[in-house]
N, CA, C and O atoms as a printed pandas DataFrame, in Angstrom:
     atom_number atom_name residue_name chain_id  residue_number  x_coord  y_coord  z_coord
0              1         N          MET        A               1   10.093   84.622   30.489
1              2        CA          MET        A               1    9.500   84.020   29.357
2              3         C          MET        A               1    8.950   82.621   29.728
3              4         O          MET        A               1    9.701   81.800   30.255
4              5         N          ILE        A               2    7.765   82.359   29.487
5              6        CA          ILE        A               2    7.132   81.001   29.810
6              7         C          ILE        A               2    6.939   80.295   28.480
7              8         O          ILE        A               2    6.412   80.811   27.495
8              9         N          THR        A               3    7.427   79.047   28.555
9             10        CA          THR        A               3    7.410   78.205   27.277
10            11         C          THR        A               3    6.359   77.074   27.549
11            12         O          THR        A               3    6.399   76.423   28.593
12            13         N          ALA        A               4    5.476   76.873   26.640
13            14        CA          ALA        A               4    4.605   75.780   26.675
14            15         C          ALA        A               4    4.771   74.887   25.374
15            16         O          ALA        A               4    4.891   75.393   24.258
16            17         N          ILE        A               5    4.770   73.636   25.583
17            18        CA          ILE        A               5    4.807   72.691   24.419
18            19         C          ILE        A               5    3.314   72.193   24.297
19            20         O          ILE        A               5    2.737   71.657   25.243
20            21         N          VAL        A               6    2.727   72.409   23.063
21            22        CA          VAL        A               6    1.401   72.107   22.988
22            23         C          VAL        A               6    1.321   70.908   21.889
23            24         O          VAL        A               6    1.718   71.029   20.731
24            25         N          LEU        A               7    0.783   69.814   22.403
25            26        CA          LEU        A               7    0.591   68.655   21.444
26            27         C          LEU        A               7   -0.884   68.789   20.902
27            28         O          LEU        A               7   -1.836   68.980   21.658
28            29         N          ILE        A               8   -0.987   68.685   19.669
29            30        CA          ILE        A               8   -2.248   68.953   18.996
30            31         C          ILE        A               8   -2.757   67.901   18.014
31            32         O          ILE        A               8   -2.061   67.564   17.057
32            33         N          LYS        A               9   -3.961   67.380   18.240
33            34        CA          LYS        A               9   -4.673   66.446   17.266
34            35         C          LYS        A               9   -5.529   67.348   16.351
35            36         O          LYS        A               9   -6.224   68.301   16.704
36            37         N          THR        A              10   -5.344   66.866   15.112
37            38        CA          THR        A              10   -6.163   67.689   14.066
38            39         C          THR        A              10   -6.882   66.705   13.047
39            40         O          THR        A              10   -6.754   65.481   13.055
40            41         N          SER        A              11   -7.613   67.405   12.221
41            42        CA          SER        A              11   -8.207   66.533   11.088
42            43         C          SER        A              11   -7.039   66.268   10.204
43            44         O          SER        A              11   -6.330   67.180    9.780
44            45         N          VAL        A              12   -6.837   64.953    9.916
45            46        CA          VAL        A              12   -5.692   64.501    9.269
46            47         C          VAL        A              12   -5.445   65.096    7.847
47            48         O          VAL        A              12   -4.332   65.342    7.382
48            49         N          ASP        A              13   -6.663   65.297    7.213
49            50        CA          ASP        A              13   -6.581   65.866    5.792
50            51         C          ASP        A              13   -6.298   67.344    5.689
51            52         O          ASP        A              13   -6.236   67.903    4.593
52            53         N          ARG        A              14   -6.119   68.001    6.877
53            54        CA          ARG        A              14   -5.831   69.435    6.906
54            55         C          ARG        A              14   -4.597   69.858    7.734
55            56         O          ARG        A              14   -4.431   71.018    8.110
56            57         N          ILE        A              15   -3.734   68.835    7.998
57            58        CA          ILE        A              15   -2.520   69.184    8.781
58            59         C          ILE        A              15   -1.768   70.228    8.323
59            60         O          ILE        A              15   -1.468   71.079    9.160
60            61         N          PRO        A              16   -1.315   70.402    6.980
61            62        CA          PRO        A              16   -0.505   71.469    6.668
62            63         C          PRO        A              16   -1.137   72.884    6.757
63            64         O          PRO        A              16   -0.438   73.849    7.066
64            65         N          GLU        A              17   -2.447   73.005    6.489
65            66        CA          GLU        A              17   -3.181   74.253    6.617
66            67         C          GLU        A              17   -3.363   74.668    8.053
67            68         O          GLU        A              17   -3.215   75.838    8.405
68            69         N          ILE        A              18   -3.685   73.694    8.877
69            70        CA          ILE        A              18   -3.770   73.980   10.308
70            71         C          ILE        A              18   -2.344   74.337   10.908
71            72         O          ILE        A              18   -2.243   75.263   11.714
72            73         N          ALA        A              19   -1.373   73.682   10.554
73            74        CA          ALA        A              19   -0.009   74.012   10.971
74            75         C          ALA        A              19    0.341   75.478   10.611
75            76         O          ALA        A              19    0.816   76.225   11.467
76            77         N          GLU        A              20    0.109   75.882    9.357
77            78        CA          GLU        A              20    0.372   77.227    8.907
78            79         C          GLU        A              20   -0.417   78.246    9.636
79            80         O          GLU        A              20    0.090   79.327    9.936
80            81         N          THR        A              21   -1.677   77.931    9.940
81            82        CA          THR        A              21   -2.506   78.812   10.708
82            83         C          THR        A              21   -2.048   79.041   12.157
83            84         O          THR        A              21   -2.080   80.164   12.660
84            85         N          ILE        A              22   -1.630   77.971   12.803
85            86        CA          ILE        A              22   -1.049   78.060   14.138
86            87         C          ILE        A              22    0.283   78.798   14.140
87            88         O          ILE        A              22    0.526   79.625   15.019
88            89         N          ALA        A              23    1.162   78.508   13.155
89            90        CA          ALA        A              23    2.504   79.115   13.110
90            91         C          ALA        A              23    2.347   80.708   12.881
91            92         O          ALA        A              23    3.260   81.457   13.229
92            93         N          ALA        A              24    1.294   81.151   12.352
93            94        CA          ALA        A              24    1.035   82.557   12.071
94            95         C          ALA        A              24    0.609   83.306   13.305
95            96         O          ALA        A              24    0.641   84.537   13.278
96            97         N          LEU        A              25    0.211   82.664   14.391
97            98        CA          LEU        A              25   -0.253   83.229   15.588
98            99         C          LEU        A              25    0.862   83.877   16.373
99           100         O          LEU        A              25    1.966   83.336   16.424
100          101         N          ASP        A              26    0.609   85.021   16.991
101          102        CA          ASP        A              26    1.541   85.692   17.869
102          103         C          ASP        A              26    1.834   84.642   19.010
103          104         O          ASP        A              26    0.983   83.813   19.330
104          105         N          SER        A              27    2.996   84.706   19.570
105          106        CA          SER        A              27    3.382   83.818   20.732
106          107         C          SER        A              27    3.782   82.393   20.222
107          108         O          SER        A              27    4.417   81.654   20.975
108          109         N          VAL        A              28    3.458   82.022   19.076
109          110        CA          VAL        A              28    3.811   80.688   18.597
110          111         C          VAL        A              28    5.155   80.793   17.789
111          112         O          VAL        A              28    5.233   81.456   16.755
112          113         N          SER        A              29    6.211   80.092   18.331
113          114        CA          SER        A              29    7.498   80.220   17.669
114          115         C          SER        A              29    7.840   79.205   16.646
115          116         O          SER        A              29    8.546   79.493   15.680
116          117         N          GLU        A              30    7.348   78.018   16.844
117          118        CA          GLU        A              30    7.534   76.879   15.831
118          119         C          GLU        A              30    6.177   75.960   15.925
119          120         O          GLU        A              30    5.442   75.897   16.910
120          121         N          VAL        A              31    6.027   75.340   14.823
121          122        CA          VAL        A              31    5.074   74.294   14.707
122          123         C          VAL        A              31    5.684   73.062   13.948
123          124         O          VAL        A              31    6.161   73.189   12.820
124          125         N          TYR        A              32    5.648   71.920   14.587
125          126        CA          TYR        A              32    6.236   70.753   13.848
126          127         C          TYR        A              32    5.120   69.688   13.657
127          128         O          TYR        A              32    4.287   69.418   14.523
128          129         N          SER        A              33    5.197   69.100   12.406
129          130        CA          SER        A              33    4.300   68.064   12.017
130          131         C          SER        A              33    5.091   66.823   12.531
131          132         O          SER        A              33    6.275   66.659   12.236
132          133         N          VAL        A              34    4.382   65.946   13.319
133          134        CA          VAL        A              34    5.115   64.784   13.837
134          135         C          VAL        A              34    4.370   63.502   13.770
135          136         O          VAL        A              34    3.167   63.521   13.514
136          137         N          THR        A              35    5.006   62.385   13.983
137          138        CA          THR        A              35    4.336   61.111   13.990
138          139         C          THR        A              35    3.889   60.700   15.381
139          140         O          THR        A              35    4.361   61.261   16.369
140          141         N          GLY        A              36    3.042   59.787   15.471
141          142        CA          GLY        A              36    2.556   59.351   16.788
142          143         C          GLY        A              36    1.222   59.717   17.110
143          144         O          GLY        A              36    0.475   59.956   16.162
144          145         N          THR        A              37    0.753   59.810   18.332
145          146        CA          THR        A              37   -0.581   60.005   18.796
146          147         C          THR        A              37   -1.132   61.451   18.464
147          148         O          THR        A              37   -2.340   61.676   18.384
148          149         N          TYR        A              38   -0.195   62.379   18.284
149          150        CA          TYR        A              38   -0.542   63.756   17.916
150          151         C          TYR        A              38   -0.068   64.077   16.519
151          152         O          TYR        A              38    0.821   63.407   15.993
152          153         N          ASP        A              39   -0.630   65.056   15.936
153          154        CA          ASP        A              39   -0.331   65.428   14.551
154          155         C          ASP        A              39    0.654   66.590   14.463
155          156         O          ASP        A              39    1.475   66.676   13.550
156          157         N          LEU        A              40    0.536   67.515   15.489
157          158        CA          LEU        A              40    1.347   68.734   15.461
158          159         C          LEU        A              40    1.896   68.899   16.806
159          160         O          LEU        A              40    1.300   68.401   17.761
160          161         N          VAL        A              41    3.052   69.599   16.973
161          162        CA          VAL        A              41    3.594   70.082   18.269
162          163         C          VAL        A              41    3.921   71.566   17.977
163          164         O          VAL        A              41    4.618   71.904   17.021
164          165         N          ALA        A              42    3.346   72.473   18.905
165          166        CA          ALA        A              42    3.577   73.867   18.734
166          167         C          ALA        A              42    4.343   74.327   20.045
167          168         O          ALA        A              42    4.056   73.894   21.161
168          169         N          MET        A              43    5.306   75.211   19.805
169          170        CA          MET        A              43    5.999   75.942   20.889
170          171         C          MET        A              43    5.441   77.253   21.089
171          172         O          MET        A              43    5.404   78.088   20.185
172          173         N          VAL        A              44    4.991   77.460   22.292
173          174        CA          VAL        A              44    4.267   78.772   22.579
174          175         C          VAL        A              44    5.180   79.529   23.643
175          176         O          VAL        A              44    5.541   78.930   24.656
176          177         N          ARG        A              45    5.535   80.791   23.415
177          178        CA          ARG        A              45    6.296   81.430   24.369
178          179         C          ARG        A              45    5.513   82.771   24.716
179          180         O          ARG        A              45    5.189   83.541   23.812
180          181         N          VAL        A              46    5.232   83.016   25.982
181          182        CA          VAL        A              46    4.506   84.112   26.461
182          183         C          VAL        A              46    5.135   84.744   27.731
183          184         O          VAL        A              46    5.932   84.098   28.411
184          185         N          ALA        A              47    4.781   85.976   28.036
185          186        CA          ALA        A              47    5.352   86.697   29.164
186          187         C          ALA        A              47    4.783   86.233   30.424
187          188         O          ALA        A              47    5.522   86.131   31.403
188          189         N          ARG        A              48    3.414   85.912   30.508
189          190        CA          ARG        A              48    2.742   85.589   31.706
190          191         C          ARG        A              48    1.936   84.316   31.508
191          192         O          ARG        A              48    1.461   83.982   30.423
192          193         N          HIS        A              49    1.819   83.640   32.625
193          194        CA          HIS        A              49    0.934   82.405   32.590
194          195         C          HIS        A              49   -0.505   82.652   32.034
195          196         O          HIS        A              49   -1.053   81.829   31.301
196          197         N          ASP        A              50   -1.079   83.804   32.410
197          198        CA          ASP        A              50   -2.407   84.166   31.923
198          199         C          ASP        A              50   -2.539   84.254   30.444
199          200         O          ASP        A              50   -3.614   84.084   29.868
200          201         N          ASP        A              51   -1.374   84.536   29.822
201          202        CA          ASP        A              51   -1.286   84.704   28.360
202          203         C          ASP        A              51   -1.518   83.304   27.644
203          204         O          ASP        A              51   -1.969   83.211   26.502
204          205         N          LEU        A              52   -1.164   82.245   28.430
205          206        CA          LEU        A              52   -1.324   80.942   27.845
206          207         C          LEU        A              52   -2.821   80.701   27.469
207          208         O          LEU        A              52   -3.158   80.125   26.435
208          209         N          ALA        A              53   -3.625   81.159   28.335
209          210        CA          ALA        A              53   -5.103   80.902   28.185
210          211         C          ALA        A              53   -5.589   81.654   26.852
211          212         O          ALA        A              53   -6.392   81.126   26.083
212          213         N          ASP        A              54   -5.084   82.825   26.656
213          214        CA          ASP        A              54   -5.425   83.554   25.431
214          215         C          ASP        A              54   -4.938   82.768   24.227
215          216         O          ASP        A              54   -5.686   82.659   23.256
216          217         N          VAL        A              55   -3.765   82.227   24.226
217          218        CA          VAL        A              55   -3.163   81.642   22.999
218          219         C          VAL        A              55   -3.661   80.188   22.804
219          220         O          VAL        A              55   -4.017   79.822   21.684
220          221         N          ILE        A              56   -3.693   79.367   23.849
221          222        CA          ILE        A              56   -3.965   77.934   23.573
222          223         C          ILE        A              56   -5.554   77.746   23.562
223          224         O          ILE        A              56   -6.067   77.542   22.462
224          225         N          PRO        A              57   -6.306   77.792   24.594
225          226        CA          PRO        A              57   -7.779   77.623   24.401
226          227         C          PRO        A              57   -8.437   78.836   23.677
227          228         O          PRO        A              57   -9.482   78.688   23.043
228          229         N          GLY        A              58   -7.874   79.908   23.772
229          230        CA          GLY        A              58   -8.480   81.119   23.174
230          231         C          GLY        A              58   -8.319   81.159   21.670
231          232         O          GLY        A              58   -9.238   81.617   20.991
232          233         N          ARG        A              59   -7.198   80.704   21.097
233          234        CA          ARG        A              59   -6.971   80.820   19.665
234          235         C          ARG        A              59   -6.616   79.404   19.006
235          236         O          ARG        A              59   -7.245   79.027   18.018
236          237         N          ILE        A              60   -5.632   78.651   19.550
237          238        CA          ILE        A              60   -5.319   77.471   18.867
238          239         C          ILE        A              60   -6.539   76.464   18.791
239          240         O          ILE        A              60   -6.921   75.947   17.742
240          241         N          SER        A              61   -7.093   76.256   20.017
241          242        CA          SER        A              61   -8.193   75.261   20.050
242          243         C          SER        A              61   -9.469   75.724   19.186
243          244         O          SER        A              61  -10.333   74.907   18.869
244          245         N          LYS        A              62   -9.531   76.942   18.860
245          246        CA          LYS        A              62  -10.670   77.452   18.085
246          247         C          LYS        A              62  -10.471   77.349   16.606
247          248         O          LYS        A              62  -11.425   77.594   15.867
248          249         N          ILE        A              63   -9.318   77.007   16.118
249          250        CA          ILE        A              63   -9.037   76.803   14.759
250          251         C          ILE        A              63   -9.727   75.659   14.204
251          252         O          ILE        A              63   -9.556   74.548   14.706
252          253         N          PRO        A              64  -10.548   75.842   13.140
253          254        CA          PRO        A              64  -11.321   74.738   12.525
254          255         C          PRO        A              64  -10.279   73.520   12.146
255          256         O          PRO        A              64   -9.233   73.721   11.529
256          257         N          GLY        A              65  -10.636   72.469   12.518
257          258        CA          GLY        A              65   -9.826   71.171   12.303
258          259         C          GLY        A              65   -8.937   70.782   13.520
259          260         O          GLY        A              65   -8.359   69.695   13.547
260          261         N          VAL        A              66   -8.842   71.690   14.525
261          262        CA          VAL        A              66   -8.120   71.230   15.696
262          263         C          VAL        A              66   -9.133   70.528   16.618
263          264         O          VAL        A              66  -10.123   71.101   17.073
264          265         N          GLU        A              67   -8.810   69.233   16.861
265          266        CA          GLU        A              67   -9.627   68.376   17.539
266          267         C          GLU        A              67   -9.284   68.227   19.031
267          268         O          GLU        A              67  -10.142   67.778   19.791
268          269         N          GLY        A              68   -8.114   68.571   19.467
269          270        CA          GLY        A              68   -7.749   68.626   20.928
270          271         C          GLY        A              68   -6.288   68.934   21.162
271          272         O          GLY        A              68   -5.417   68.704   20.323
272          273         N          THR        A              69   -6.068   69.469   22.352
273          274        CA          THR        A              69   -4.624   69.783   22.721
274          275         C          THR        A              69   -4.207   69.185   24.015
275          276         O          THR        A              69   -5.048   68.825   24.839
276          277         N          ASP        A              70   -2.975   69.074   24.205
277          278        CA          ASP        A              70   -2.411   68.537   25.471
278          279         C          ASP        A              70   -1.263   69.509   25.775
279          280         O          ASP        A              70   -0.341   69.541   24.960
280          281         N          THR        A              71   -1.216   70.269   26.806
281          282        CA          THR        A              71   -0.298   71.373   27.028
282          283         C          THR        A              71    0.682   71.005   28.127
283          284         O          THR        A              71    0.260   70.565   29.197
284          285         N          HIS        A              72    1.962   71.169   27.898
285          286        CA          HIS        A              72    3.017   71.019   28.903
286          287         C          HIS        A              72    3.788   72.269   29.033
287          288         O          HIS        A              72    4.283   72.837   28.060
288          289         N          VAL        A              73    3.889   72.717   30.325
289          290        CA          VAL        A              73    4.622   74.012   30.548
290          291         C          VAL        A              73    5.990   73.649   31.052
291          292         O          VAL        A              73    6.150   72.837   31.964
292          293         N          ALA        A              74    7.015   74.293   30.413
293          294        CA          ALA        A              74    8.365   74.010   30.726
294          295         C          ALA        A              74    8.779   74.772   32.044
295          296         O          ALA        A              74    8.498   75.954   32.241
296          297         N          PHE        A              75    9.465   73.984   32.912
297          298        CA          PHE        A              75   10.083   74.558   34.098
298          299         C          PHE        A              75   11.297   75.350   33.907
299          300         O          PHE        A              75   11.512   76.425   34.466
300          301         N          ARG        A              76   12.142   74.713   33.020
301          302        CA          ARG        A              76   13.489   75.338   32.650
302          303         C          ARG        A              76   13.792   74.931   31.314
303          304         O          ARG        A              76   13.361   73.868   30.869
304          305         N          THR        A              77   14.573   75.781   30.584
305          306        CA          THR        A              77   15.019   75.444   29.193
306          307         C          THR        A              77   16.442   75.186   29.247
307          308         O          THR        A              77   17.204   75.899   29.901
308          309         N          TYR        A              78   16.839   74.127   28.537
309          310        CA          TYR        A              78   18.162   73.683   28.268
310          311         C          TYR        A              78   18.483   73.619   26.767
311          312         O          TYR        A              78   17.727   72.923   26.089
312          313         N          SER        A              79   19.402   74.189   26.210
313          314        CA          SER        A              79   19.721   74.016   24.744
314          315         C          SER        A              79   21.207   74.037   24.556
315          316         O          SER        A              79   21.970   74.619   25.327
316          317         N          GLN        A              80   21.591   73.347   23.449
317          318        CA          GLN        A              80   23.049   73.384   23.126
318          319         C          GLN        A              80   23.520   74.717   22.795
319          320         O          GLN        A              80   24.670   75.064   23.063
320          321         N          HIS        A              81   22.611   75.543   22.176
321          322        CA          HIS        A              81   23.086   76.927   21.858
322          323         C          HIS        A              81   23.317   77.725   23.040
323          324         O          HIS        A              81   24.259   78.517   23.025
324          325         N          ASP        A              82   22.539   77.615   24.124
325          326        CA          ASP        A              82   22.756   78.328   25.429
326          327         C          ASP        A              82   24.060   77.851   26.048
327          328         O          ASP        A              82   24.779   78.682   26.603
328          329         N          LEU        A              83   24.429   76.530   25.992
329          330        CA          LEU        A              83   25.510   76.100   26.657
330          331         C          LEU        A              83   26.736   76.528   25.955
331          332         O          LEU        A              83   27.704   76.925   26.604
332          333         N          GLU        A              84   26.750   76.470   24.642
333          334        CA          GLU        A              84   27.837   77.032   23.804
334          335         C          GLU        A              84   28.152   78.503   24.160
335          336         O          GLU        A              84   29.304   78.891   24.359
336          337         N          ALA        A              85   27.079   79.288   24.228
337          338        CA          ALA        A              85   27.231   80.749   24.549
338          339         C          ALA        A              85   27.772   80.910   25.924
339          340         O          ALA        A              85   28.634   81.767   26.120
340          341         N          ALA        A              86   27.330   80.140   26.918
341          342        CA          ALA        A              86   27.870   80.265   28.305
342          343         C          ALA        A              86   29.337   79.980   28.372
343          344         O          ALA        A              86   30.091   80.700   29.026
344          345         N          PHE        A              87   29.761   78.903   27.680
345          346        CA          PHE        A              87   31.113   78.470   27.647
346          347         C          PHE        A              87   32.084   79.472   26.947
347          348         O          PHE        A              87   33.274   79.526   27.255
348          349         N          ALA        A              88   31.519   80.262   25.991
349          350        CA          ALA        A              88   32.312   81.173   25.176
350          351         C          ALA        A              88   32.448   82.569   25.870
351          352         O          ALA        A              88   33.147   83.435   25.345
352          353         N          ILE        A              89   31.819   82.783   26.990
353          354        CA          ILE        A              89   31.931   84.054   27.604
354          355         C          ILE        A              89   33.410   84.340   27.978
355          356         O          ILE        A              89   34.101   83.497   28.550
356          357         N          GLY        A              90   33.842   85.525   27.641
357          358        CA          GLY        A              90   35.263   85.921   27.827
358          359         C          GLY        A              90   36.241   85.355   26.975
359          360         O          GLY        A              90   37.430   85.607   27.168
360          361         N          LEU        A              91   35.829   84.538   25.955
361          362        CA          LEU        A              91   36.849   83.963   24.971
362          363         C          LEU        A              91   36.871   84.868   23.729
363          364         O          LEU        A              91   35.826   85.360   23.304
364          365         N          ASP        A              92   38.006   85.077   23.176
365          366        CA          ASP        A              92   38.035   85.808   21.930
366          367         C          ASP        A              92   38.008   84.814   20.756
367          368         O          ASP        A              92   38.641   83.759   20.807
368          369         N          ALA        A              93   37.334   85.137   19.802
369          370        CA          ALA        A              93   37.121   84.174   18.616
370          371         C          ALA        A              93   38.260   84.329   17.605
371          372         O          ALA        A              93   38.275   83.645   16.581
């Protein structure tokens, strides 16, 4: 699974509608409304690198009101949930 973090600039007056449209796309697992330079952050998860082109420039960037994207591909994923599961292997609850 390939994870991309997509930073998105949008028309400020349409942030909620754009966020909902992006969140409804296949391969988008979460969309966050954030402060700072960008308006939204989307988490995109795909099976192949080629699929990123279909999702990000192919669909996200074409949504009316999306003004630009900046994509970061994750090398490795670390999460508290994964760490807890790994340490719980073999332990009875």
